[in-house]
C-alpha positions as CSV (number, residue, x, y, z in Angstrom):
1,X,19.4,155.7,-7.6
2,X,22.6,157.6,-8.5
3,X,21.4,161.0,-7.5
4,X,18.5,162.7,-5.7
5,X,15.4,163.4,-7.8
6,X,13.3,166.4,-7.0
7,X,9.6,165.4,-7.3
8,X,6.4,167.4,-7.3
9,X,2.8,166.2,-6.9
10,X,0.1,167.7,-9.1
11,X,-3.0,166.6,-7.2
12,X,-3.0,165.1,-3.7
13,X,-6.4,163.6,-3.4
14,X,-6.7,159.9,-2.5
15,X,-4.5,158.5,-5.2
16,X,-2.1,161.5,-5.2
17,X,-1.6,160.8,-1.5
18,X,-0.8,157.2,-2.2
19,X,1.9,158.4,-4.7
20,X,3.2,160.9,-2.1
21,X,3.5,158.2,0.5
22,X,5.2,155.8,-2.0
23,X,7.7,158.5,-3.1
24,X,8.5,159.4,0.5
25,X,9.9,155.9,1.0
26,X,12.2,155.9,-2.1
27,X,15.9,156.4,-1.7
28,X,17.2,159.3,-3.8
29,X,13.8,161.0,-4.1
30,X,12.9,164.2,-2.4
31,X,9.2,165.2,-2.5
32,X,9.6,169.0,-2.5
33,X,6.2,170.4,-3.4
34,X,2.6,169.6,-4.1
35,X,-0.3,171.4,-5.7
36,X,-4.1,170.9,-5.1
37,X,-7.0,173.3,-5.4
38,X,-8.6,171.7,-2.2
39,X,-7.3,173.3,1.0
40,X,-7.8,170.0,3.0
41,X,-5.7,168.1,0.5
42,X,-2.8,170.6,0.8
43,X,-3.0,170.4,4.6
44,X,-2.7,166.6,4.4
45,X,0.3,166.9,2.1
46,X,1.9,169.2,4.6
47,X,1.2,166.8,7.5
48,X,3.0,164.1,5.4
49,X,6.1,166.2,5.1
50,X,5.7,168.3,2.0
51,X,7.4,171.7,2.7
52,X,5.7,173.8,0.0
53,X,2.2,173.6,-1.3
54,X,0.3,175.5,-4.0
55,X,-3.3,175.8,-5.0
56,X,-2.5,175.9,-8.7
57,X,-0.1,173.5,-10.4
58,X,1.0,176.1,-12.9
59,X,2.4,178.1,-10.0
60,X,4.2,175.1,-8.7
61,X,5.8,174.4,-12.1
62,X,6.8,178.1,-12.4
63,X,8.3,178.4,-8.9
64,X,10.0,175.0,-8.4
65,X,13.0,173.4,-10.0
66,X,11.9,169.8,-10.4
67,X,13.2,166.6,-12.1
68,X,9.8,164.9,-12.2
69,X,6.1,165.3,-11.3
70,X,3.2,163.0,-10.7
71,X,0.0,164.1,-12.4
72,X,-2.8,162.8,-10.1
73,X,-5.4,165.4,-11.1
74,X,-8.9,164.6,-12.6
75,X,-8.7,163.2,-16.1
76,X,-9.9,166.5,-17.8
77,X,-6.7,168.1,-16.5
78,X,-4.2,165.4,-17.5
79,X,-3.3,166.7,-20.9
80,X,-2.8,170.4,-20.0
81,X,-0.9,169.5,-16.8
82,X,1.3,167.0,-18.6
83,X,2.1,169.3,-21.5
84,X,3.0,172.1,-19.0
85,X,5.2,169.9,-17.0
86,X,7.0,168.6,-20.1
87,X,7.6,172.2,-21.2
88,X,9.0,172.9,-17.7
89,X,11.6,170.1,-18.3
90,X,10.0,167.6,-15.9
91,X,9.6,163.8,-16.5
92,X,5.9,163.0,-15.9
93,X,4.1,160.1,-14.3
94,X,0.4,160.2,-15.2
95,X,-2.4,158.6,-13.3
96,X,-4.8,156.5,-15.4
97,X,-6.7,157.1,-17.6
98,X,-3.7,158.6,-19.4
99,X,-6.0,160.9,-21.4
100,X,-9.7,161.2,-22.2
101,X,-9.2,161.0,-26.0
102,X,-6.5,159.8,-28.4
103,X,-6.0,163.4,-29.5
104,X,-5.2,164.4,-26.0
105,X,-2.9,161.5,-25.6
106,X,-1.0,162.2,-28.7
107,X,-0.5,165.8,-27.6
108,X,1.0,164.6,-24.4
109,X,3.4,162.1,-26.1
110,X,4.5,164.8,-28.6
111,X,5.2,167.3,-25.8
112,X,7.3,164.7,-23.9
113,X,9.2,163.9,-27.1
114,X,9.8,167.5,-28.0
115,X,11.1,168.2,-24.5
116,X,13.2,165.1,-24.3
117,X,11.7,164.0,-21.0
118,X,10.3,160.6,-19.8
119,X,6.6,160.0,-19.8
120,X,4.9,157.2,-17.9
121,X,1.4,156.0,-16.8
122,X,0.2,154.3,-13.6
123,X,-1.2,151.0,-15.0
124,X,-0.9,149.2,-11.7
125,X,-2.8,146.0,-12.2
126,X,0.2,144.5,-14.0
127,X,2.1,145.2,-10.7
128,X,-0.3,143.4,-8.4
129,X,1.5,140.4,-6.8
130,X,-1.0,137.8,-8.1
131,X,-0.7,139.1,-11.7
132,X,3.1,138.9,-11.6
133,X,2.9,135.4,-10.3
134,X,0.4,134.4,-13.0
135,X,2.7,136.0,-15.6
136,X,5.6,133.9,-14.4
137,X,3.5,130.7,-14.7
138,X,2.4,131.7,-18.2
139,X,5.9,132.5,-19.4
140,X,7.4,129.3,-18.1
141,X,5.2,127.4,-20.6
142,X,3.4,125.2,-18.1
143,X,0.0,126.2,-19.6
144,X,1.1,125.8,-23.2
145,X,-0.5,128.0,-25.8
146,X,-3.5,130.0,-24.4
147,X,-6.3,130.2,-27.0
148,X,-8.7,131.8,-24.5
149,X,-8.4,134.3,-21.7
150,X,-10.9,136.3,-19.6
151,X,-10.3,139.3,-17.3
152,X,-12.7,141.2,-15.1
153,X,-12.9,144.0,-12.6
154,X,-16.1,145.1,-10.9
155,X,-16.5,147.8,-8.2
156,X,-18.7,150.6,-7.0
157,X,-17.2,153.2,-9.3
158,X,-17.4,156.8,-8.0
159,X,-19.7,155.8,-5.0
160,X,-18.6,155.0,-1.5
161,X,-20.0,152.0,0.2
162,X,-22.8,153.1,2.6
163,X,-22.7,155.0,4.8
164,X,-21.1,157.5,2.4
165,X,-18.9,160.0,4.1
166,X,-19.1,162.7,1.4
167,X,-20.9,163.6,-1.8
168,X,-19.4,162.3,-5.0
169,X,-17.3,165.1,-6.6
170,X,-19.2,166.6,-9.6
171,X,-16.5,165.9,-12.1
172,X,-16.7,162.1,-11.4
173,X,-20.2,162.1,-12.7
174,X,-19.4,164.1,-15.8
175,X,-18.4,162.0,-18.9
176,X,-16.8,165.1,-20.4
177,X,-14.5,165.3,-17.4
178,X,-13.8,161.6,-17.0
179,X,-13.6,160.6,-20.6
180,X,-16.1,157.8,-20.0
181,X,-17.4,155.4,-17.5
182,X,-16.4,151.9,-16.3
183,X,-14.6,151.1,-19.6
184,X,-12.4,154.2,-19.4
185,X,-11.8,153.8,-15.6
186,X,-11.4,150.1,-15.2
187,X,-11.3,148.5,-18.6
188,X,-8.3,150.6,-19.6
189,X,-6.3,148.8,-16.8
190,X,-7.5,145.4,-18.1
191,X,-6.5,146.2,-21.6
192,X,-3.0,147.0,-20.4
193,X,-2.7,143.7,-18.6
194,X,-3.8,141.8,-21.7
195,X,-1.2,143.6,-23.8
196,X,1.4,142.8,-21.1
197,X,0.6,139.1,-21.4
198,X,-0.1,138.7,-25.1
199,X,1.3,141.6,-27.1
200,X,-0.5,143.8,-29.6
201,X,-4.3,143.9,-29.3
202,X,-7.1,144.3,-31.8
203,X,-10.5,145.2,-30.4
204,X,-13.0,143.0,-32.2
205,X,-16.3,143.6,-30.4
206,X,-17.7,145.7,-27.6
207,X,-21.0,146.3,-25.8
208,X,-21.8,148.8,-23.0
209,X,-24.8,148.9,-20.7
210,X,-26.2,150.9,-17.7
211,X,-27.5,149.2,-14.6
212,X,-27.8,152.5,-12.7
213,X,-29.0,156.0,-13.7
214,X,-25.6,157.3,-14.7
215,X,-24.5,159.6,-17.6
216,X,-22.0,156.9,-18.8
217,X,-21.7,153.2,-19.1
218,X,-21.5,151.3,-15.8
219,X,-21.1,147.8,-17.5
220,X,-19.0,146.8,-20.5
221,X,-17.8,143.7,-22.3
222,X,-15.0,143.8,-24.9
223,X,-13.5,141.0,-27.0
224,X,-10.0,141.4,-28.3
225,X,-7.7,139.3,-30.4
226,X,-3.9,139.2,-30.2
227,X,-1.0,138.6,-32.5
228,X,-0.1,135.6,-30.4
229,X,-3.3,133.9,-31.2
230,X,-5.2,134.4,-28.0
231,X,-8.8,135.7,-27.9
232,X,-9.7,137.5,-24.7
233,X,-12.9,138.7,-23.1
234,X,-12.8,141.7,-20.9
235,X,-15.6,142.7,-18.4
236,X,-15.9,145.6,-16.1
237,X,-18.5,147.5,-14.2
238,X,-19.5,150.0,-11.5
239,X,-22.4,148.0,-10.1
240,X,-21.1,146.0,-7.1
241,X,-19.9,147.1,-3.7
242,X,-16.4,146.1,-2.6
243,X,-14.5,146.5,0.6
244,X,-10.7,146.6,-0.1
245,X,-8.5,144.8,0.2
246,X,-11.0,142.2,-1.0
247,X,-11.8,143.1,-4.6
248,X,-13.7,141.6,-7.4
249,X,-11.0,141.0,-10.0
250,X,-9.4,138.2,-11.9
251,X,-7.5,137.0,-15.0
252,X,-8.1,133.5,-16.2
253,X,-5.9,131.7,-18.7
254,X,-7.2,128.6,-20.5
255,X,-4.2,126.9,-22.1
256,X,-3.9,123.7,-24.0
257,X,-1.9,122.2,-21.2
258,X,-3.9,123.6,-18.3
259,X,-5.8,126.5,-16.8
260,X,-4.8,129.1,-14.2
261,X,-6.5,132.1,-12.6
262,X,-4.9,135.0,-10.7
263,X,-7.1,134.5,-7.7
264,X,-5.1,131.3,-6.9
265,X,-2.3,133.7,-5.8
266,X,-4.3,136.2,-3.7
267,X,-4.0,135.8,0.1
268,X,-6.8,133.7,1.5
269,X,-7.1,136.0,4.6
270,X,-5.9,139.5,4.3
271,X,-5.7,140.2,8.0
272,X,-3.4,137.3,8.6
273,X,-1.4,138.3,5.5
274,X,-1.0,141.9,6.8
275,X,0.1,140.7,10.2
276,X,2.6,138.3,8.8
277,X,4.0,140.9,6.4
278,X,4.3,143.4,9.2
279,X,6.3,140.9,11.2
280,X,8.5,140.2,8.2
281,X,9.2,143.9,7.8
282,X,10.1,144.2,11.5
283,X,12.6,141.4,11.1
284,X,14.1,143.0,8.0
285,X,14.5,146.3,9.9
286,X,16.2,144.5,12.9
287,X,18.6,142.9,10.4
288,X,19.4,146.3,8.9
289,X,17.5,145.6,5.7
290,X,14.9,147.8,4.0
291,X,11.3,146.7,4.6
292,X,9.1,145.8,1.7
293,X,7.1,149.0,1.7
294,X,3.3,148.7,1.5
295,X,3.4,144.9,1.4
296,X,1.1,144.6,4.4
297,X,-1.6,146.6,2.5
298,X,-1.2,144.2,-0.4
299,X,-2.8,146.3,-3.3
300,X,-1.0,149.6,-2.5
301,X,2.3,147.9,-3.1
302,X,1.4,147.9,-6.8
303,X,1.4,151.7,-6.9
304,X,4.7,151.8,-5.0
305,X,6.4,149.5,-7.5
306,X,4.9,151.3,-10.5
307,X,6.2,154.7,-9.3
308,X,9.5,153.2,-8.2
309,X,10.1,151.7,-11.6
310,X,9.3,155.0,-13.4
311,X,11.6,157.1,-11.2
312,X,14.4,154.6,-11.4
313,X,14.1,154.7,-15.2
314,X,14.2,158.5,-15.1
315,X,17.3,158.5,-12.9
316,X,19.0,156.1,-15.2
317,X,18.1,158.0,-18.4
318,X,16.1,155.0,-19.6
319,X,12.6,154.6,-21.1
320,X,10.0,153.8,-18.5
321,X,8.6,150.3,-18.5
322,X,5.0,151.6,-19.0
323,X,5.5,154.6,-21.1
324,X,3.3,157.3,-22.6
325,X,3.0,155.3,-25.9
326,X,1.5,152.4,-23.9
327,X,-0.9,154.8,-22.2
328,X,-1.9,156.2,-25.5
329,X,-2.5,152.8,-27.0
330,X,-4.9,151.9,-24.2
331,X,-6.9,155.1,-24.7
332,X,-7.1,154.3,-28.4
333,X,-8.4,150.7,-27.6
334,X,-11.0,152.2,-25.3
335,X,-12.2,154.6,-28.0
336,X,-12.3,151.8,-30.6
337,X,-14.5,149.8,-28.1
338,X,-16.8,152.8,-27.7
339,X,-17.0,153.1,-31.5
340,X,-17.9,149.4,-31.9
341,X,-20.4,149.5,-29.1
342,X,-22.1,152.6,-30.6
343,X,-22.2,150.9,-34.0
344,X,-23.8,147.8,-32.6
345,X,-26.4,149.9,-30.7
346,X,-27.3,151.8,-33.9
347,X,-27.6,148.5,-35.8
348,X,-30.0,147.1,-33.2
349,X,-32.0,150.3,-33.3
350,X,-32.4,150.2,-37.1
351,X,-33.2,146.5,-37.0
352,X,-36.0,147.0,-34.5
């Protein structure tokens, strides 16, 4: 990067801390301040080298002179925080979901446009190593035209695998605060991957369901069509425990010349992969080269690459590769899926 960027963190919970650690490794980026209402989160940020912390992000924006901020607050705060940061002249990198509603998303995009600042969103699945390798195989034509694709992501949602160490934060079980359930939390990532592969999407059909006693859907299936002629099925849910780095996720492409699935490119044994990657990084350091940050942790490297690409675009005065318009489109697709699912449910109720 040509010059040092002054970065602030709005929210330093789990994912905010991931972004803080990623930013701290980037050349030409100074993490100068962080804000979080939770004292323990502020103390963690200070232990990780942040000099100044605030309990209110509005105070941070008022007191600090920043080039960019990361918004890693709960979804119900994304719109207000993003608009405030744009008005303060900051480029903004927003954690997903970009917004709870299309109306909020449009307000965020309009604020960035009015201020002339960059706006991006953390759609990290497209940055996962196996997805990038599958994209290369797809683009080199070896699969031919792909009439059918399927993508899935299942996890335990807001719940920790037992034994749980803490209660679930109240906002995570409030659909008004989150904007929705599994479809908004996981499906929005999968829609982004499908658009990255196939271009513009049209949501054709959607169903939602509940396996658990939750105030939102914990299972969803969506069918989309694409301008390139692919029909894709998306599935997501909050009903299965997972222990990272092993996750329940895949993208399968069925082309006229062959099929491929992303799990072909996932390490077969994560412990061996981490050890090998750590040794490779040691060798790079001994040679005077930069290590491949977060490679040993496998999935966390996707967050690193997403934030790096955004900040490099900001420094170069370019449009981010995953911009606010993309984030807004995914929110619009999710809401169209909710509309179709509600319409189908009403039709079934009338029929019965």
